C-alpha positions in Angstrom: -9.5 -2.5 8.0 -12.0 -4.4 10.0 -9.0 -7.0 10.4 -7.6 -8.1 13.9 -3.9 -6.4 14.1 -1.8 -8.4 16.9 1.4 -7.8 15.5 0.3 -9.0 12.2 2.9 -8.9 9.0 1.8 -6.7 6.0 3.4 -6.3 2.7 2.7 -2.2 1.2 3.0 -2.3 -2.8 4.0 0.9 -2.8 3.8 2.9 -6.5 5.8 6.0 -4.5 2.4 7.6 -5.1 0.7 9.3 -2.4 -2.1 6.7 -1.8 0.1 4.4 -1.1 2.6 6.2 1.1 -0.1 7.6 3.3 -1.8 3.2 3.1 1.8 2.5 4.5 1.9 5.4 7.6 -1.8 3.9 8.6 -1.1 1.2 9.6 2.7 2.0 10.4 0.6 3.8 13.0 -1.6 1.1 13.8 0.9 -0.8 15.1 1.7 -3.5 12.1 5.2 -4.8 10.9 5.6 -3.6 7.5 7.5 -4.6 4.3 7.1 -2.0 1.4 7.7 -3.6 -2.3 7.5 -1.2 -5.6 6.9 -3.7 -8.7 8.9 -3.1 -11.9 6.1 -4.1 -14.4 7.5 -2.8 -17.5 11.0 -2.6 -19.0 12.8 0.8 -19.3 14.9 -0.2 -22.6 11.6 -0.9 -24.0 10.2 2.5 -23.4 12.7 5.2 -22.4 11.1 8.0 -23.1 8.2 6.5 -20.7 10.6 6.7 -17.4 8.0 8.8 -15.7 4.8 9.1 -14.0 3.6 5.4 -12.4 6.3 2.9 -12.2 9.3 5.3 -13.3 12.7 5.0 -11.3 11.7 8.4 -9.5 8.5 7.2 -8.1 10.8 3.6 -6.6 13.0 6.4 -4.9 10.1 7.7 -3.7 8.8 5.1 -2.3 12.0 3.7 -0.7 12.5 7.4 0.8 8.7 6.7 2.3 9.8 3.5 4.0 13.2 4.3 5.4 11.3 7.5 6.9 8.7 5.6 8.1 11.5 2.9 9.2 10.6 -0.2 7.6 12.3 -2.4 4.6 11.9 -2.0 1.2 12.0 -3.9 -1.7 11.9 -3.6 -5.9 10.8 -6.7 -7.8 10.8 -7.3 -11.0 7.8 -8.8 -12.6 8.3 -7.7 -16.2 8.7 -10.9 -17.5 5.1 -11.9 -16.1 3.5 -8.2 -16.7 4.5 -8.7 -20.6 3.1 -12.0 -21.0 0.0 -12.1 -19.1 -1.2 -7.9 -19.1 0.5 -6.1 -22.3 0.2 -9.5 -24.3 -3.0 -9.2 -23.4 -3.9 -5.9 -24.2 -2.4 -6.1 -27.7 -4.1 -9.3 -28.3 -7.6 -8.0 -27.2 -7.1 -4.9 -29.7 -6.3 -7.3 -32.6 -9.2 -8.9 -32.1 -10.9 -5.5 -32.7 -11.7 -5.6 -28.9 -10.6 -2.4 -26.2 -9.3 -4.1 -23.3 -8.8 -3.1 -19.5 -5.4 -3.7 -18.4 -5.6 -2.2 -14.7 -8.2 -4.7 -14.4 -6.5 -7.8 -15.7 -3.3 -6.9 -13.7 -4.8 -6.4 -10.3 -5.9 -9.9 -10.8 -2.7 -11.5 -12.2 0.4 -9.1 -11.0 -0.8 -7.3 -7.1 -3.0 -10.2 -6.3 -1.7 -13.0 -8.0 2.5 -12.7 -8.2 2.5 -10.6 -5.3 0.4 -11.8 -3.2 2.3 -14.6 -3.8 5.5 -13.6 -3.1 4.3 -11.9 0.3 3.0 -15.0 1.1 6.3 -16.4 0.7 7.8 -13.5 2.6 5.2 -14.9 5.7 3.0 -11.8 5.5 -0.5 -12.1 7.1 -2.0 -9.5 4.7 -1.4 -7.3 1.7 -2.0 -3.7 1.6 -2.6 -1.3 -1.7 -3.5 2.6 -1.5 -6.4 1.9 -3.4 -9.7 3.8 -2.4 -12.3 0.6 -1.8 -13.8 -1.6 1.2 -13.6 -5.1 1.5 -17.1 -6.7 3.5 -17.2 -9.8 4.7 -20.4 -11.4 5.1 -20.5 -14.2 8.0 -23.4 -16.2 6.5 -21.9 -16.6 3.4 -18.3 -16.9 4.7 -17.6 -14.7 1.3 -15.6 -11.4 0.7 -17.0 -9.3 -1.1 -15.4 -5.8 -2.8 -17.3 -2.6 -1.5 -17.2 1.2 -2.6 -14.8 3.9 -0.6 -16.1 6.9 0.9 -14.9 9.2 -1.2 -16.5 7.9 -4.8 -14.9 10.6 -6.7 -11.8 8.4 -6.6 -13.5 5.2 -5.8 -12.0 2.1 -7.6 -14.4 -0.5 -6.8 -14.8 -1.0 -10.6 -11.3 -1.7 -11.2 -11.2 -4.6 -8.5 -13.8 -7.2 -9.6 -11.3 -9.8 -10.8 -9.8 -10.6 -7.0 -10.4 -13.9 -6.1 -12.0 -14.5 -2.4 -8.9 -16.0 -1.2 -6.9 -12.5 -2.4 -9.6 -10.4 -0.4 -9.0 -12.3 2.1 -5.1 -11.1 2.6 -5.9 -7.8 1.4 -6.4 -4.6 3.6 -7.3 -0.8 2.5 -6.7 2.0 4.2 -7.6 4.6 2.1 -11.2 3.2 2.5 -12.3 5.5 4.7 -10.8 8.6 3.5 -11.4 10.9 0.7 -8.2 12.3 -1.4 -7.9 15.8 0.2 -7.7 13.8 3.6 -5.0 11.5 2.3 -3.4 14.7 0.7 -3.4 16.7 4.0 -2.0 13.5 6.0 0.5 13.1 3.7 1.9 16.8 4.3 1.0 16.7 8.3 3.8 13.3 7.9 6.5 15.2 6.5 5.9 12.3 3.8 8.0 12.6 0.5 5.4 12.0 -2.3 2.8 14.4 -0.6 2.5 16.9 -4.0 2.9 13.7 -6.5 0.4 14.3 -9.5 -2.5 11.1 -9.6 -1.6 8.6 -12.8 -4.0 9.3 -15.6 -2.9 7.0 -17.7 -1.5 3.0 -18.2 2.0 2.8 -16.8 3.4 0.8 -19.9 2.2 2.9 -22.7 4.5 5.8 -24.1 3.4 9.1 -24.2 -0.6 7.6 -23.6 -1.1 6.7 -26.8 -1.7 2.5 -27.2 -1.4 3.2 -30.8 2.8 3.6 -30.6 2.5 0.9 -28.3 1.1 -1.5 -31.4 3.3 -0.3 -34.0 6.6 -1.0 -31.6 5.4 -4.7 -30.4 4.0 -5.2 -34.3 6.3 -4.0 -36.3 4.2 -4.1 -39.8 1.2 -4.5 -39.0 0.8 -0.7 -40.5 1.4 -1.4 -44.2 -0.7 -4.6 -43.5 -3.8 -3.2 -42.3 -3.8 0.2 -43.7 -6.3 0.9 -46.0 -9.1 -1.2 -44.7 -12.7 0.1 -45.6 -15.0 2.1 -43.2 -18.8 1.4 -43.7 -21.4 3.7 -43.6 -24.8 2.8 -44.1 -23.8 -0.7 -45.9 -21.3 1.6 -48.4 -17.9 2.1 -48.4 -17.5 5.9 -47.5 -13.5 5.9 -46.8 -10.4 4.0 -45.9 -8.5 3.6 -42.5 -5.0 3.0 -40.8 -6.0 -0.3 -39.4 -9.3 -1.2 -37.3 -7.0 -1.9 -34.0 -6.3 2.2 -34.1 -10.7 2.4 -33.2 -13.0 2.0 -30.4 -16.8 1.5 -30.2 -18.0 5.3 -29.8 -15.2 7.2 -31.3 -15.6 10.0 -33.4 -12.2 12.1 -33.7 -9.6 10.8 -36.5 -12.7 9.1 -38.6 -11.7 11.4 -41.6 -15.3 11.2 -43.0 -17.2 13.5 -43.7 -21.3 13.2 -44.5 -23.1 16.5 -43.4 -23.4 15.1 -39.6 -21.4 13.2 -36.3 -20.3 10.0 -37.2 -18.9 6.9 -34.8 -17.6 3.8 -35.1 -20.6 1.3 -33.8 -18.8 -1.6 -35.7 -15.5 -3.4 -35.6 -14.7 -6.2 -38.0 -11.2 -7.5 -37.3 -11.7 -10.4 -39.5 -12.2 -8.2 -42.7 -10.2 -4.8 -41.0 -13.1 -3.0 -41.9 -14.5 -0.1 -39.4 -18.5 0.4 -39.3 -19.9 3.5 -38.5 -23.2 5.1 -38.0 -25.0 8.2 -36.1 -25.1 8.6 -32.0 -28.3 6.5 -32.3 -26.8 4.0 -33.4 -24.6 2.9 -30.2 -27.5 2.7 -28.3 -27.9 -1.1 -27.4 -29.7 -2.5 -23.7 -28.8 -6.2 -23.4 -25.4 -8.0 -23.4 -23.4 -10.9 -22.1 -20.3 -10.6 -20.4 -17.8 -14.0 -19.6 -15.1 -14.4 -17.9 -17.3 -13.7 -14.4 -16.2 -13.5 -11.3 -19.0 -13.1 -8.7 -18.0 -12.1 -5.0 -21.3 -11.9 -2.8 -22.1 -15.5 -4.1 -21.2 -18.6 -5.7 -23.7 -18.2 -8.5 -27.1 -16.7 -9.8 -29.5 -18.8 -9.3 -32.4 -16.9 -10.2 -32.4 -13.3 -12.1 -30.5 -10.3 -10.1 -31.6 -7.0 -10.1 -28.5 -4.6 -9.9 -26.7 -1.4 -10.7 -23.8 -2.0 -13.6 -20.9 0.1 -14.5 -19.6 -0.5 -18.1 -16.9 1.9 -17.9 -14.5 3.2 -15.4 -16.4 6.4 -15.0 -19.7 5.7 -15.4 -22.0 5.8 -13.1 -24.2 3.1 -13.2 -27.2 2.3 -14.6 -30.6 -0.5 -13.9 -30.4 -4.0 -15.4 -30.9 -7.4 -14.7 -28.7 -10.1 -14.5 -29.0 -13.7 -15.7 -26.3 -16.4 -15.5 -26.8 -18.4 -18.5 -23.7 -20.6 -18.0 -20.7 -21.4 -16.0 -18.9 -18.5 -17.0 -21.5 -16.5 -18.8 -23.6 -13.6 -17.7 -26.6 -11.5 -20.0 -27.1 -8.4 -18.5 -30.6 -6.4 -19.9 -30.3 -2.7 -19.5 -33.6 -0.8 -18.3 -32.9 1.9 -20.6 -30.2 1.5 -23.9 -27.1 3.0 -22.8 -24.5 4.0 -25.2 -21.1 2.5 -26.6 -21.1 -1.1 -24.7 -17.4 -2.1 -25.7 -16.3 -5.6 -25.9 -13.6 -6.5 -24.2 -14.2 -3.7 -21.2 -15.1 -4.4 -17.8 -19.1 -4.8 -16.8 -19.0 -4.1 -12.8 -22.6 -5.2 -10.9 -23.5 -3.5 -8.1 -25.9 -3.9 -5.4 -26.1 -0.4 -3.7 -22.1 0.1 -2.0 -21.3 -3.7 -2.8 -19.9 -5.1 -5.6 -21.7 -8.3 -6.5 -19.2 -9.3 -9.2 -18.3 -8.6 -13.1 -17.1 -9.9 -16.1 -15.9 -8.6 -19.5 -18.4 -7.8 -22.4 -18.7 -9.9 -24.9 -21.8 -9.9 -27.4 -24.0 -7.1 -27.6 -27.5 -8.7 -28.4 -29.9 -5.7 -28.7 
């Protein structure tokens, strides 16, 4: 955090977990005036069995307890309607297109650094802070901000932050960027924070039982009857039937219920005709694709081809590629070596060392 304090006011997004709790404590120790806000982003009535983990009533109480002990106000705000309209509806529509979405990426852009940042500014706050493991870099020469990886690369969350706008980055603090997760746990114990031993969330907050198929069944009654019986295609021949193409993603091996004497994977999803194509592992290897809905951080536009390391999924280590901007909102990515299961709907994030150049949504596989 290299932004000056001078008794600034910060809204802290508090999930009730250890990371956002320690983020608040660190900012309090630096002398910031804090306002804690916990977002309610999905309806308990929709998924009563999902009242645990991220965004649950228990975590709201944890966040309030931490705020009270640290001596600042805490509020719970209901963003359920906005979250449904933007994040959940997109999540469902992407699966209906045969894609595999990144709901956390869209939530970061539209909810945390959209609706919540708007609320923070309306309260007169100077900054919004979260417990993300990431850093923000400011380049005086270009007058632009970009996300930078955190010191703890195992917990680094830069991949999920590529859609955050320049305005939002200028209003953001990431207090945990210089820490490891172990250090944060220790600090939480040293500070006697209630959330010190809260387990990390490993699931999508609005998906019941960590099974997105159940969400689709709840939100789209009758979908199973409509889509069940679609064809599974291997080597241009039908080899079986499936229960609905939205239940599959590129690279999936389990649940195919097809036996041809070797391991097969989902290689293509034809949403229009309700068909799922399968093939062997080599068919999953591709080198070139396009991304849409791009957001560039380090520069406004790529005027020339750029060498970068590109991640195509959250836990990807990244691989060398060349980026070429081919339209205002589209970039062509060509890997140096073919990569497995490049999946439409997922995010491709571009790095120059520790700095995020930008990113986009994987759209068309070219070769």
